[in-house]
C-alpha positions as CSV (number, residue, x, y, z in Angstrom):
1,X,-20.7,11.0,12.6
2,X,-21.7,14.7,11.6
3,X,-18.1,16.4,12.5
4,X,-14.5,15.5,12.6
5,X,-11.1,17.0,12.8
6,X,-8.1,15.6,10.9
7,X,-4.7,16.5,12.4
8,X,-2.2,16.1,9.7
9,X,-3.2,16.7,6.0
10,X,-0.7,14.5,4.1
11,X,-1.6,11.8,1.8
12,X,-3.4,9.8,4.3
13,X,-5.2,12.5,6.4
14,X,-6.4,14.4,3.5
15,X,-7.7,11.2,1.5
16,X,-9.6,10.4,4.5
17,X,-11.0,13.9,4.9
18,X,-11.9,14.1,1.1
19,X,-14.0,10.9,1.8
20,X,-15.8,12.3,4.6
21,X,-16.3,15.8,2.9
22,X,-17.9,13.9,0.2
23,X,-20.1,11.8,2.4
24,X,-21.8,15.3,4.0
25,X,-19.4,15.4,7.0
26,X,-18.2,18.4,8.2
27,X,-14.3,18.3,8.3
28,X,-11.9,20.6,10.1
29,X,-8.3,20.4,9.1
30,X,-5.3,20.9,11.2
31,X,-1.5,20.7,10.4
32,X,1.7,22.1,11.9
33,X,2.4,23.3,8.5
34,X,-0.6,26.0,7.9
35,X,0.3,25.9,4.4
36,X,-0.3,22.2,4.0
37,X,-4.0,22.6,5.4
38,X,-4.4,25.5,3.3
39,X,-3.8,23.1,0.3
40,X,-5.9,20.5,1.6
41,X,-8.9,23.2,1.9
42,X,-8.3,24.2,-1.5
43,X,-8.8,20.6,-2.5
44,X,-12.1,20.5,-1.0
45,X,-11.0,18.3,1.9
46,X,-12.5,20.4,4.5
47,X,-12.2,23.8,6.5
48,X,-8.8,25.1,7.8
49,X,-11.2,26.9,10.4
50,X,-10.9,25.6,14.0
51,X,-14.3,23.8,15.6
52,X,-16.4,25.7,17.7
53,X,-16.3,22.8,20.1
54,X,-15.7,19.3,20.5
55,X,-15.9,17.3,17.3
56,X,-17.5,13.8,16.8
57,X,-14.2,12.1,15.8
58,X,-10.6,13.3,15.5
59,X,-8.4,11.5,13.2
60,X,-4.6,11.9,14.0
61,X,-2.5,11.6,10.8
62,X,0.9,12.5,12.2
63,X,4.1,10.6,11.5
64,X,4.6,7.6,13.9
65,X,7.2,9.5,16.3
66,X,4.6,12.3,16.7
67,X,1.3,10.2,17.2
68,X,1.3,10.0,20.9
69,X,2.4,13.5,21.6
70,X,-0.4,15.0,19.0
71,X,-3.0,12.5,20.4
72,X,-2.3,13.6,24.0
73,X,-2.5,17.0,23.1
74,X,-5.9,16.4,21.3
75,X,-7.4,14.3,24.4
76,X,-6.2,16.6,27.0
77,X,-8.0,19.8,25.2
78,X,-11.1,17.6,24.6
79,X,-11.1,18.0,21.1
80,X,-13.6,15.2,20.2
81,X,-15.6,12.4,21.7
82,X,-13.4,9.7,19.9
83,X,-9.9,9.7,18.9
84,X,-8.1,7.6,16.3
85,X,-4.8,7.5,14.7
86,X,-4.1,6.3,11.2
87,X,0.0,5.4,11.8
88,X,1.4,2.4,10.4
89,X,2.7,1.2,13.8
90,X,0.2,0.7,16.6
91,X,1.9,-1.0,19.5
92,X,4.5,2.0,20.4
93,X,1.9,4.8,20.6
94,X,-0.6,3.0,22.7
95,X,2.3,2.4,25.4
96,X,3.7,6.0,25.3
97,X,-0.2,7.1,25.8
98,X,-0.7,4.5,28.4
99,X,2.4,5.8,30.5
100,X,1.4,9.0,30.6
101,X,-1.8,7.9,32.7
102,X,-4.5,8.9,29.9
103,X,-7.9,7.6,29.9
104,X,-8.0,5.6,26.5
105,X,-11.4,4.5,26.7
106,X,-12.3,6.9,23.8
107,X,-9.2,6.1,21.6
108,X,-8.7,3.2,19.3
109,X,-5.6,2.9,17.1
110,X,-6.1,2.1,13.5
111,X,-4.2,1.5,10.2
112,X,-5.5,1.8,6.6
113,X,-3.5,-0.3,4.7
114,X,-3.1,2.0,1.6
115,X,-1.0,4.4,0.3
116,X,0.8,5.7,-2.6
117,X,4.4,6.5,-3.6
118,X,3.9,10.3,-3.7
119,X,3.1,11.8,-0.3
120,X,1.3,15.3,0.8
121,X,-2.1,16.6,0.2
122,X,-1.9,16.7,-3.7
123,X,-1.3,13.2,-4.0
124,X,-4.6,12.4,-1.9
125,X,-7.8,11.1,-3.6
126,X,-11.4,10.5,-1.9
127,X,-11.0,6.8,-3.0
128,X,-7.7,5.9,-1.9
129,X,-8.9,3.2,0.8
130,X,-11.8,1.9,-1.4
131,X,-11.9,-2.0,-0.9
132,X,-8.5,-2.1,1.1
133,X,-7.8,-3.6,4.5
134,X,-8.3,-1.0,7.5
135,X,-6.7,-2.3,11.0
136,X,-8.6,-1.8,14.1
137,X,-6.8,-2.7,17.3
138,X,-9.5,-2.3,20.0
139,X,-8.7,-3.4,23.7
140,X,-11.1,-4.6,26.4
141,X,-11.3,-0.7,27.5
142,X,-12.4,0.5,24.3
143,X,-15.9,2.3,24.5
144,X,-18.2,0.9,22.1
145,X,-19.3,4.4,20.6
146,X,-15.7,5.1,19.8
147,X,-15.4,1.9,17.6
148,X,-18.7,2.7,16.0
149,X,-17.2,6.0,15.0
150,X,-14.1,4.2,13.6
151,X,-16.6,1.7,11.9
152,X,-18.5,4.7,10.5
153,X,-15.2,6.3,9.1
154,X,-14.0,3.0,7.6
155,X,-17.7,2.8,5.8
156,X,-17.4,6.4,4.5
157,X,-13.9,5.6,3.2
158,X,-15.2,2.4,1.5
159,X,-12.7,0.4,3.3
160,X,-13.0,-3.4,4.8
161,X,-12.3,-3.4,8.7
162,X,-10.1,-6.0,10.1
163,X,-9.4,-6.4,13.7
164,X,-6.1,-7.3,15.2
165,X,-3.9,-6.8,18.3
166,X,-1.7,-3.9,18.1
167,X,1.6,-6.0,18.6
168,X,0.6,-8.7,16.1
169,X,-0.3,-5.9,13.5
170,X,3.1,-4.3,13.8
171,X,4.8,-7.8,13.3
172,X,2.2,-8.4,10.3
173,X,3.2,-5.0,8.6
174,X,6.8,-5.8,9.2
175,X,6.6,-8.7,7.2
176,X,4.3,-7.6,4.3
177,X,5.1,-3.8,4.1
178,X,8.2,-2.4,5.6
179,X,10.8,-5.4,5.2
180,X,9.7,-5.4,1.5
181,X,10.0,-1.7,1.0
182,X,13.9,-2.1,2.4
183,X,14.5,-5.0,0.1
184,X,12.9,-3.1,-2.9
185,X,15.1,-0.3,-2.0
186,X,18.3,-2.4,-1.8
187,X,17.7,-3.7,-5.4
188,X,16.8,-0.2,-6.5
189,X,20.1,1.2,-5.2
190,X,21.9,-1.7,-7.5
191,X,20.9,0.6,-10.4
192,X,22.2,4.1,-9.1
193,X,25.7,3.8,-10.6
194,X,24.9,1.1,-13.0
195,X,26.0,1.5,-16.7
196,X,23.7,3.4,-18.7
197,X,23.4,0.3,-21.5
198,X,22.4,-2.1,-18.6
199,X,19.8,0.3,-17.0
200,X,18.3,0.6,-20.5
201,X,17.4,-3.0,-20.3
202,X,15.0,-2.7,-18.0
203,X,11.8,-4.6,-17.9
204,X,8.4,-4.9,-16.2
205,X,10.1,-7.3,-13.6
206,X,12.7,-4.7,-12.4
207,X,9.9,-2.1,-12.6
208,X,7.5,-4.6,-10.2
209,X,10.4,-5.1,-7.8
210,X,11.5,-1.5,-7.4
211,X,8.2,0.5,-7.6
212,X,7.8,1.1,-4.0
213,X,11.6,2.2,-3.7
214,X,10.2,5.7,-5.3
215,X,8.4,6.5,-2.1
216,X,9.6,9.7,0.4
217,X,12.5,8.4,2.4
218,X,11.8,10.9,5.4
219,X,8.3,9.3,5.7
220,X,9.9,5.8,5.8
221,X,12.4,6.7,8.2
222,X,9.4,7.9,10.7
223,X,7.9,4.4,10.0
224,X,11.0,2.1,10.3
225,X,11.9,4.1,13.5
226,X,8.7,3.1,15.1
227,X,9.2,-0.6,14.3
228,X,12.7,-1.4,13.8
229,X,12.5,-4.7,16.1
230,X,10.6,-6.7,14.0
231,X,11.9,-5.5,10.7
232,X,15.4,-6.3,12.1
233,X,14.3,-9.8,12.6
234,X,12.8,-10.5,9.1
235,X,15.8,-8.9,7.4
236,X,18.3,-11.2,9.5
237,X,16.1,-14.3,8.0
238,X,16.4,-12.9,4.6
239,X,20.1,-12.1,5.0
240,X,20.2,-16.0,5.9
241,X,18.7,-16.8,2.8
242,X,20.8,-14.7,0.9
243,X,23.9,-16.3,2.2
244,X,22.6,-19.8,1.4
245,X,21.6,-18.8,-2.4
246,X,25.0,-17.2,-2.7
247,X,26.7,-20.5,-1.3
248,X,24.3,-22.5,-3.8
249,X,25.2,-19.8,-7.0
250,X,29.0,-20.5,-6.1
251,X,28.6,-24.0,-6.1
252,X,27.0,-23.9,-9.5
253,X,30.3,-22.3,-10.6
254,X,32.2,-25.2,-9.4
255,X,33.9,-27.5,-11.5
256,X,33.1,-30.3,-9.0
257,X,30.1,-32.3,-10.1
258,X,28.6,-32.7,-6.5
259,X,29.0,-29.1,-5.8
260,X,27.1,-28.2,-9.2
261,X,24.3,-30.4,-8.1
262,X,24.2,-29.1,-4.4
263,X,24.3,-25.5,-5.7
264,X,21.3,-26.4,-8.3
265,X,19.3,-28.1,-5.2
266,X,19.8,-24.9,-3.3
267,X,18.7,-22.6,-6.2
268,X,15.6,-24.7,-6.7
269,X,14.7,-24.9,-3.2
270,X,14.5,-21.0,-2.8
271,X,12.8,-20.7,-6.0
272,X,10.0,-23.3,-4.9
273,X,9.7,-21.6,-1.4
274,X,9.0,-18.2,-3.1
275,X,6.3,-19.9,-5.2
276,X,4.9,-21.0,-2.1
277,X,4.9,-17.7,-0.6
278,X,3.5,-15.9,-3.8
279,X,0.5,-17.9,-3.9
280,X,-0.6,-17.0,-0.8
281,X,-0.8,-13.2,-1.5
282,X,-4.7,-12.7,-1.7
283,X,-6.3,-12.3,-5.0
284,X,-8.8,-9.9,-6.4
285,X,-11.0,-8.0,-3.5
286,X,-8.7,-9.8,-1.0
287,X,-10.1,-13.5,-2.2
288,X,-8.2,-16.5,-2.6
289,X,-5.7,-16.0,-5.8
290,X,-7.1,-17.2,-8.7
291,X,-5.3,-18.4,-12.2
292,X,-5.7,-16.0,-15.1
293,X,-4.7,-16.5,-18.6
294,X,-3.0,-13.4,-20.4
295,X,-4.0,-12.1,-23.6
296,X,-1.1,-9.9,-24.9
297,X,-1.9,-6.8,-27.3
298,X,0.7,-4.9,-29.0
299,X,-0.4,-1.0,-29.3
300,X,1.0,2.1,-30.3
301,X,1.5,4.8,-27.5
302,X,-1.3,6.9,-28.7
303,X,-4.2,8.3,-26.7
304,X,-7.5,6.4,-26.4
305,X,-5.8,3.3,-27.4
306,X,-6.3,1.5,-24.2
307,X,-10.0,3.0,-23.8
308,X,-10.3,1.2,-27.2
309,X,-9.3,-2.2,-26.1
310,X,-11.5,-2.1,-23.1
311,X,-14.3,-1.1,-24.8
312,X,-13.9,-4.0,-27.3
313,X,-13.4,-6.3,-24.2
314,X,-16.7,-5.1,-22.9
315,X,-18.5,-5.6,-26.4
316,X,-17.1,-9.0,-26.3
317,X,-18.6,-9.5,-23.0
318,X,-15.2,-10.2,-21.2
319,X,-14.4,-8.9,-17.8
320,X,-10.7,-7.7,-17.6
321,X,-9.4,-9.1,-14.2
322,X,-6.1,-7.1,-14.1
323,X,-4.0,-5.3,-16.6
324,X,-0.2,-4.9,-17.2
325,X,1.6,-2.7,-19.6
326,X,5.0,-3.0,-20.8
327,X,6.6,-0.4,-22.9
328,X,9.0,-0.9,-25.8
329,X,12.3,0.7,-25.1
330,X,13.0,3.4,-27.6
331,X,9.8,3.0,-29.7
332,X,6.3,4.7,-29.4
333,X,4.8,1.0,-28.7
334,X,4.0,-1.2,-25.9
335,X,2.2,-4.6,-24.9
336,X,-0.9,-4.5,-22.8
337,X,-1.2,-7.9,-21.2
338,X,-5.0,-8.5,-20.2
339,X,-5.3,-11.0,-17.3
340,X,-8.9,-12.8,-17.9
341,X,-10.6,-15.9,-16.6
342,X,-9.2,-19.2,-18.8
343,X,-12.5,-19.7,-20.6
344,X,-12.9,-15.9,-21.8
345,X,-9.1,-16.1,-23.3
346,X,-10.0,-17.5,-26.6
347,X,-13.1,-15.4,-26.9
348,X,-10.9,-12.2,-26.1
349,X,-8.5,-13.0,-28.5
350,X,-10.9,-13.9,-31.2
351,X,-12.7,-10.8,-30.8
352,X,-9.7,-8.2,-30.5
353,X,-8.3,-9.8,-33.8
354,X,-11.5,-9.3,-35.5
355,X,-11.4,-5.7,-34.5
356,X,-7.7,-5.4,-35.8
357,X,-5.5,-5.6,-33.1
358,X,-2.3,-7.2,-33.1
359,X,-2.1,-10.3,-30.5
360,X,1.0,-11.7,-29.5
361,X,0.8,-15.5,-29.2
């Protein structure tokens, strides 16, 4: 691939353009908002000048509701040898294109499973997709050359290609992305009018649950409007679980011993099912999840503290598998939780103590 056209210079489009430009591909940028395209150009994502002829690959990064229109326009004017989109739903746009009678041999629907809470070109990074799954939904009609162009794009972005059926993809993202986002938003909504004294008690758990609720509502309305059925089906199941959980909690309030026993059984059931589902979430680099031990280190909120901890861990020969930071309420201090292989926990604890760090047991 020597040339590409990115149509839509938001977070995903600009990030893909940055990755391609960094690898020597000439990228042309286009957006219905010219100012946004100019911003992406200023970031080094490519040029906002129109290409002189067909490019190798056109990448449509428009909202799901607009994908079919934008793709049809690009295909009808012969903008590229191959066409892909990066929308978070795949079945609907393809069916819309088929209904228009377009030759779809030069098109393949894709979806990079990566993003941020922030949107727009200023949030873009060239490494946004690194190590992340990038779904491809080819059909028997997909031209091999177009599939290879899409795979080349994924390689340049250092993502991991995953081939799926379009409708299976839409059901999957409803389960692992769209439904959880709405649940996160509903939990976060409980905080909107909560007493300040209660909100000040927020810890890492509520931050984890509500993090994705910070995303742009306009973007999510577009996404959910394109995949409402599977999401509604899942929320129906969640609603049934909520009803059972509420019933169990009411049982725990009862003065009747049998109802309390049944309530405890019901709560235990939902918690165990949660355990069973959570262990299926892929671990580091998409591999099977692994159990790590946590070394908790108390730090001051000062510049360079994290760098020092990582450097000291490196000197001890310990690899940090994951890290979490919990900030102390009302204090310039925090707790850094370093996840390491179980056999390395004692080594790291001793090394950090020797270097003066305060370890929470």
